[in-house]
N, C-alpha and C positions, 0 to 999 in steps of 0.2 A: 683372564687368564693371570695363573698365580706366579708371582717372580721372586726371586731370590735376591736377599742382600745380604751381604755380608761386611761388617763393622770392619774393618783391619787397620785401626789408627793408633791403637797403643802402643805405647813404648816399652811397656814390660821392666818398668824398673825392678821389679821386685825378685826380677832374678837374674838381674847383674849377677859373675861378670860373663855369663852366657849372652844374656841377653843385650844388642847392643843399638843404637840408633839405627843403622845400618841395615841389620840381620834380628829384628825385636821376635820375644819370644813366640808371636804366631807364625815366623820362619823356620821356629826348631822345631825338632823332632823329640817331645819333650814327653810323648805319650805313647810310641811307637816308631815304628821307622818312617812314617808318614810326616809330616811338619804338621803345625797345630791348623792353618789354613787350608791343605790340602785335605787333612781327615774331616775338617768342616764341608769344605767343597765334595767330596765322597757324600757325605751323609745326605746331603742336598740334594744331589743327583737322583735320590730317590721318589722325591713327589717334584723336581722342579729340572727341568731342561738344561744343559749347559748355555743353551743361546739365551736363558733368559737368567741368566745370574750375573749378579753384578759384583763389585768389591766396593768399596768407599774406604780411601785411607790416606796418608801422606803423599806429596809428590816424591819423597825422597823412596819410597817404597812400590811406587807403581811398575817399576822395572824386575825388581826381584821378584816380584807377587807374579808379573808375568812369566818370568822361565818359571815359576814352581807352579803354573796354572795354565799350561798353553791350551787348555781344553777351551776355555775364555776367548772372547772377542777381544781384542787390545783396548778398543773404545767401552769395553765393559769394564775395566777396568779405572776409576777416577780417583784423582789423586788430588784432596783438598789443597787450599796455598798455605792453609794454617790452620790450628789447631783450636775446635769453638765449642766441643763437648759434642754430647749425642744428639741435640736436636737439631742443629745446624746439618750435623748427619745424613737424619734422616728425611729430613727438608729437602736436601738436595736429593737424593734418591729417589722422592717421592717425585718433585719435579721432572725429575729424566723418565722416571716410571707412565706419568701423565702423558709426559709428552709423546709417547709411543704407544699407551693404551690407556687411553681415557678410564676405561672401568677395572682397570688391574688391579690385583690384590698383592698386598708387599706381605714376604715373610721374612722378616729382620731376624740375622743371628749376630752375636758376637762371633768373631775369628777363634775363639782359645780355649773354647768350652770342649770337655772331651765327652762324647753319646757314644758310645759303641755300639747300644739297638737301633739299630736305623730301621728295622719295618717296625719296633713302639715311636720310633720319632715319626715317622712317615705317618703314623695310624691317628697322630696324636692332632700333626697337622690339619690329617682331614677333617678332623672332630672340629676344629677349629674354621676351616672354611665354611663347612656345611654352619655355623651359625653365622659366620658373614654373610654367605647365601640368603639367611631366611632375615638376618638385622643388618644392613648394610651398613648403617651408621655407628655399630659397634666394633669396638677393638679388644682383642682378644691377646690374651698374654699365658706363659704356661709358668706354674706353681710347683716348684720342689717341696715336696711331703719330707719336711727336716728330721732329719738323723739325730740330730744334737743341737743344743742351744746356741747357737753361731753369734756371734757378735758382729760379725764380718758380711752379712746380710741384711739386704731390706727382706722387709717381710710383707706380706699380702694377707687382708685377712678376708677369709670367704663370707659372701652373704647367702642368700637362696638359692636354691639351684633353679634353672634355669630347663623350664618343660621340654623332652626330648629330647635332651645333650646332656652329657657325660660333663657340664662347664656350672659354675656362678658366677652369678654377679658377683662386681668385689665391693664388699664393705667398706676398706681403705686402705691405704698403703700406709706402711711404719717405716722411719728411716733406720739404718744401724743401731741396736738397741745394746744397753747394759746389759748383763749377762742376768741379771735377777728378772729383767725384763725378758729377755730369751725364753727363759725358763719358764716363766708363767704364760708364753706363746706357745709353746711345745706342750705345756699340760693340758692349756684349752684345746687344743686340737684342729683350731680352726682355720689356725694361719702356717701358711706356707713362703716357700723362700722367694723369693723373685729371683727368675734366672735369667731375666733382658732380651727372652727371646719374644717378640709380637708379632701380632699377626694383622693386619686391616688393609683398606681398600687404600689406594694412594691417593683419592681426591677426600677420605673422611680424614686423614693426617694432616692432609694440607688443609683445609676446613679448619679442626682445630687448632691447627698454629695461628691460623690469620685470627679466630675467634679470643684466643690467649696469650699469643705473641703476637700483635700486630706487625708490630715495625722487625720481627723476624721475618715476618711471612713478607711482607715490601721487598726486602732485599732478594728473597728466594723469588719471588715473580717476577723481579727485573733478572735474575739469569736463568729463570726458566722460559724470559720471554727470546732471550739468545741461544737458545738451544739449536744446534742446526745450521746457525750462523757463524762465518768468518770472526765475528766477534767473541765466539763462547766463552776462550780463555780470559783473555781480557777481562769481561765483564765479570766472569765468575773471580776472578781474582780480586777485583775492586768491592764487589758486592759481597763476598764470602768474608773477605776482613774485614767488613762495619758491621758485621751481625755481633752483638753481645752473648758470647758462649753459656749456652745452660743444658742441663740434661734432658732427656725426652720424660723421666720420670717429674722431675719437676713442671715443667715446660705446657705437658698434657697428660699424661698418664695420671697424676694426682687431683685433674681439674674436671677431665671429661666424664658428662655424666652417664656413659654407656661401656661399661669395660668390665669384661668377663675373662674368668681363669680356668683354664685348664689343669686337672691336676695331671703334671706330666706322670706316664705309665713308664718311662725310660730309668735309667741310672744318670747321672748326671754330676760332673765334677766340672767347677770355674777355673781351676789351673791355677789359682791366685797367686800364690810362693813356692816356692821351694818344698815347702810342707806338703805340696801337692805330690811331689814323688815318691812320695811315705806311702801314698794311696794309690799310684797307677803302678809302681814297679812290684814284684818281688824283694819278700823280706829274706835276707838270710838267716840263720839258726838265731842270729844273734840281735835281730828286729833292724836291721841296714839295711836303706834299699840302697843300692848301686848299681852305677852308670860307668861303663870302664872297667879299669885296671886297679884291685884293689887288694891289697893284705891289712887288717884290720883284728891286731893282736888284743887283748882284751877290751873288745872294742864296743860298745852296744847300742842301739838305735839313734846312726847316725844315717846320715844324708851327703853320700859320695859322687862326685861326676865328675869323671876323668877323662882326657881328651886323648884320641888314639894315639897309641904310643906312648905311654904317661903311666908311670904307676904309681898310687896314692898309698902312703901306709901310715895307720892311724894305732897308735900305743896307750891302754889304758885313757883310753875317750870315752865320752856318752853323749848323747843329746847334741852334735854337732853339726854341722850343716861346711862339708869343705868342698868347693867346687874350685877346677882347677882351668884354665884358658891357655893361652897361647901367650898373652900378655897381661893375665891380672889372674888373682889368686885369693879367694874366698873363704875365712874362716870364722865362723860365729856359732854360740849357742843356738838353737832352735826355739828357743823360746825369743830370740831377738829377732826373728825373719824381717820384722816390720821395718825393722832399721837399716836394711839394705838399702834402701831408698834414700839415706841419709850417705851413704857412704856415695852414691853417685851424684848425689848435690853437693859433696866435698870435693868429686875429682874436679867437678865442673866449677868451682871456687879458686880452683888452685890454676885454672886454665888446664887440666889435663883432658883434652875434649876426646884425644885419641881412645882413651877410654872408654868411653862411655858411646 
């Protein structure tokens, strides 16, 4: 059977001050009336029923995610005892799926992507399942046709086409490039953005971790042996904390000998920073993306977000990010969006943890 796994452990620091530890960006409605994680669950509902959908998140977020996703079983929202990157997250999910369905197929999705074309998303997933039905030891990923030479995404180089499928063998993965290299990738035409959406059998990914990350796999096997017992939480705490964190890209994707990429037929946005608001919200006549009440006097190309009941006024401004919350306000040039993380680090350094 097909199982859906939503990875929802991120902290969303680039969306400070709206995104906080207790309510990070995946729990915010940044691209519509539904929150990011609710929209992800809605989208997955087109291919996987709620009873086979799970969320891997931090312990801190188990309860608020349960409130936002009442359609999921409480036991399906699993809290990691500590952050260990995506490979341990995926391995934990695979162990849980394999315990329930040894031949199960996993669709793994981040919780903070915007994909509005649910029917095309479902079609792409079905294409991937067809590949795995034919090649059970394959790993399928979904690539996005680049619309510009992005430096903030990893890239996937397409290799040979797979007979009978709209899919390609992966020639190689490339890390986030500099501008010149990104331009080269786009010009060559056979590079796709790495979406971070994956499809594989639970057994396949566990076998791959055993081969490439044996120490991590040993800890995961110890966790798996405790599934369904009274000692599960205690074993999870001890064994998960002992894992050395690593991304699934480094741990498996770049080392597995049978990786397939399907070019996504759907529009996609990873909503990585405040710049995404200008792509997801309608712009006014002066290029401003506004959420909330805003009066702009000679203001152009700004991103403005205000809480209900608060009005932001900008005068003679251009290319600014202005975000107001009840206890903190951000004002920064759009070109400095990556430095928002520095603000969070500085707040932590000063002991102002109530603001993060």
